[in-house]
DRENKOL-623738 format. One line per 3 residues: for each residue x, y negated, z negated of C-alpha. Coordinates in steps of 0.1 Angstrom, whole numbers. Each point is the difference from the previous one (the first is absolute). Last residue first. Layout:
REM DRENKOL-623738
X:Y:Z  ...
END
This chain:
REM DRENKOL-623738
186:-219:781  -23:-9:-28  13:9:-34
-25:16:-25  -6:-16:-32  12:17:-30
-25:3:-28  17:-5:-34  9:31:-20
36:-6:-8  -7:-35:-8  -29:5:-23
15:30:-18  30:-21:-5  -22:-31:-13
-16:25:-23  31:12:-15  15:-34:-6
-32:-16:-15  -8:31:-22  37:-1:-12
2:-37:-8  -34:-2:-17  8:33:-19
33:-15:-13  -17:-33:-9  -28:15:-18
13:-7:-38  14:-33:12  -36:-13:10
-18:14:-32  -3:-32:-17  -19:-19:27
12:-30:21  3:19:35  -26:24:-9
-27:-10:24  22:-13:26  19:33:-1
-32:19:2  -11:-18:30  34:10:19
-3:34:-13  -33:6:16  15:-14:33
25:26:-1  -24:26:-6  -21:-10:29
32:-2:20  9:38:-11  -36:11:7
1:-17:39  36:18:4  -9:34:-12
-34:-4:17  16:-4:31  28:25:-3
-24:28:-5  27:25:-15  -27:24:-13
21:0:-32  6:-37:3  -38:-3:7
-9:15:-35  30:-18:-19  -20:-34:12
-29:12:-12  17:8:-33  12:-35:1
-35:-12:4  -2:6:-38  23:-31:-8
22:-3:-29  11:-36:11  -36:-12:8
-13:22:-24  18:-22:-27  -29:-26:5
-22:20:-26  -36:-11:3  -5:19:-36
26:11:-22  -1:-26:-28  -39:0:1
1:35:-15  -36:14:12  19:25:20
-9:21:31  1:-25:29  33:-15:-11
12:36:-13  -7:14:36  19:-29:17
30:3:-23  0:38:4  -1:-4:38
26:-26:-1  24:22:-23  -7:28:30
13:-25:25  30:-10:-18  11:37:-5
-8:9:37  23:-33:10  30:15:-19
-4:33:14  -5:-13:36  31:-23:-5
21:31:-15  -11:20:33  5:-31:22
41:-2:-12  15:-34:-1  20:13:-31
7:-37:-12  -37:-11:1  -11:27:-21
31:-5:-24  -18:-32:-5  -26:20:-21
26:17:-22  21:-30:-5  -31:-24:-12
-10:29:-24  34:3:-16  4:-37:-2
-36:-5:-12  5:20:-32  -7:37:-12
28:16:17  32:-7:-23  -22:-9:-30
9:-27:-23  -21:-6:-32  13:20:-29
-25:-7:-29  1:-28:-24  -12:10:-34
-36:-11:-8  -4:-28:-26  -26:9:-27
-21:-22:-23  10:-31:17  -21:-24:-22
-19:-33:8  -21:-20:-23  -28:-26:-1
-12:2:36  -27:-20:12  21:-31:-5
-19:-29:-15  -22:-27:18  -34:15:-1
17:31:16  36:0:16  18:23:24
38:-5:2  13:35:-12  -35:17:11
13:-5:39  30:19:-5  -18:30:-17
-28:-1:29  29:3:25  14:29:-17
-34:17:-2  -9:-7:37  -36:-14:11
-3:-36:-3  -19:-8:31  5:-30:21
30:17:16  0:-19:33  -9:24:30
26:24:15  -13:27:-22  -36:-3:16
18:3:35  9:35:-2  17:26:-23
10:34:14  32:-8:15  12:-24:-29
-9:26:-25  20:27:20  31:-22:5
2:-8:-38  -6:35:-9  29:8:25
21:-26:-15  -1:10:-38  22:-23:-20
-15:-31:12  -33:10:-4  -14:-23:-26
12:-29:22  -24:9:27  -31:-5:-18
1:-37:-9  9:-9:36  -29:22:13
-24:-16:-21  11:-34:12  15:-29:-16
-8:-35:-2  -29:-2:-24  -9:-35:-11
-9:7:-27  12:25:-26  -18:31:2
-27:8:-25  -5:4:-39  -24:-27:-11
-28:11:22  -25:-11:-24  -19:9:-34
30:12:-18  -15:33:-8  -9:5:38
33:-8:8  16:25:-21  -21:27:15
7:-11:37  35:-3:-4  2:37:-15
-20:10:31  24:-19:22  29:20:-14
-15:36:1  -11:-5:35  -29:-16:20
9:-28:27  35:10:11  1:37:2
-38:7:-3  -9:26:-27  -38:7:1
-11:-4:-38  -9:26:-31  -2:-13:-34
-33:-17:7  -19:31:-3  0:-6:-35
24:7:-31  30:-14:11  -18:-33:14
-17:-5:-31  32:5:-21  18:-25:21
-26:-24:-5  -1:3:-37  40:-3:-1
-3:-30:21  -27:-20:-22  19:10:-32
32:-13:12  -19:-32:11  -18:-5:-33
33:7:-16  16:-29:19  24:8:29
35:-9:6  9:31:19  28:20:-9
25:10:30  15:36:-1  27:11:25
7:38:6  30:10:22  -4:33:16
23:30:-8  -26:25:6  7:12:-34
-5:-36:-14  -32:0:20  -14:30:-17
8:-10:-34  -14:-35:2  -32:16:11
3:26:-29  4:-25:-27  -27:-22:14
-29:22:-5  -18:3:34  -31:-14:13
-16:8:38  -9:-19:27  -8:14:35
11:4:36  -25:12:27  13:5:34
-21:-18:26  29:-13:21  2:24:30
35:7:-7  -5:8:-36  -32:19:6
18:22:27  30:6:-23  -22:9:-27
-23:24:20  -14:14:-34  14:-19:-30
28:21:-15  24:-31:1  -23:-16:-25
3:-39:-2  8:-22:-31  13:-36:4
-26:-20:-21  18:4:-32  -14:-11:-34
29:8:-26  -7:3:-38  15:-8:-31
-27:0:-26  5:7:-40  -24:-27:-10
25:-22:-17  28:8:26  -22:-14:27
15:5:38  -21:0:30  22:7:31
-10:-9:36  17:17:29  20:-8:32
20:20:21  32:1:23  3:-9:40
15:33:11  -18:24:-27  -27:13:25
26:10:27  24:15:-24  34:-20:-5
-7:-20:-31  -8:-35:-10  -5:-18:-32
-29:1:-24  -18:-30:-12  -21:-1:-33
-26:-27:-6  -4:-10:-37  -28:-1:-24
7:-2:-36  -16:2:-32  8:-22:-32
-34:-15:-3  -16:35:-3  -17:19:29
-36:13:-8  -4:36:13  -34:8:9
5:6:36  29:22:-9  -13:23:-27
-37:6:15  17:9:32  29:19:-15
-20:30:-12  -26:2:29  30:-4:26
22:26:-17  -9:27:23  -6:-20:33
32:-18:-10  21:30:-5  -12:19:32
7:-32:20  37:-3:-14  6:39:4
-14:-3:37  27:-30:3  29:21:-13
-11:27:25  -12:34:-10
END
């Protein structure tokens, strides 16, 4: 039985017992409410950190974590639901000592920011969290930018404060993609993959505060009714740095590998290269139609990872010179349009080797298969 299933089972069995206690618990004046920020890790669901709420009251013997980041890997058709964008996340509560221990074991930093709230506001937040925890509201449909563990925490705190106190600093000058990319500096291929699958939405200005470490930084300067919203900041655990350099997992290895296709000047190698790009284009197209995630819809990367490359390869196999030339020229036109789109975007350098290799290869295909006009004599 997975950890998530154990949590759900425990909550379902303990709910009648805890519900009466938790919702009737009256916080003392010395209670503390804080936002916990967890550092990043290398797995796909830990790349950007985590956010949770801590309620601590020594007089009441209370030290609980409210966590909006739970999901069940054993959900039927988990991957399909995640890709489609209708995977259900939920809130659960943990005892703080176990929460801290788990993240220390994972070597992930833990930062705590104590909120400067009145006792009435702390009580209201606790009551709202428990109301969510023990009702159908505990489930929500995860959205990468618009609804995740960080945005849910922000919404709960802002509700208690009575306005959108916690928000992005204006004016917003950076895009979502520009925020995301630095988190992936030590994992090039994850960075490349994310930039391939994410489309125009991530090129918009980052109006939504959606990442844990970004929230932590914003809270440092956030004020409420003329006072700092954060009364105390602690570093509970600082992760030990891990060896970052990888011989193969970097842009230099990738660029050399891709440009090797140009150096070899082999049509079969180019055919294999174009087959990979074409298949990725089919994937992007299908995901764009299938998924509810706005981040992956209307993805202009299909201009580079073009599904018509597979049609080009079909005519290449059939040795139809006319259509090889036509489709090569069509794809060159698509690349030209694509370059105009991304010329000022954060992913340009990531795709440079692909752009160069595709342009040279398609130009060769077009030149070698262009129609030769007969000479009248």
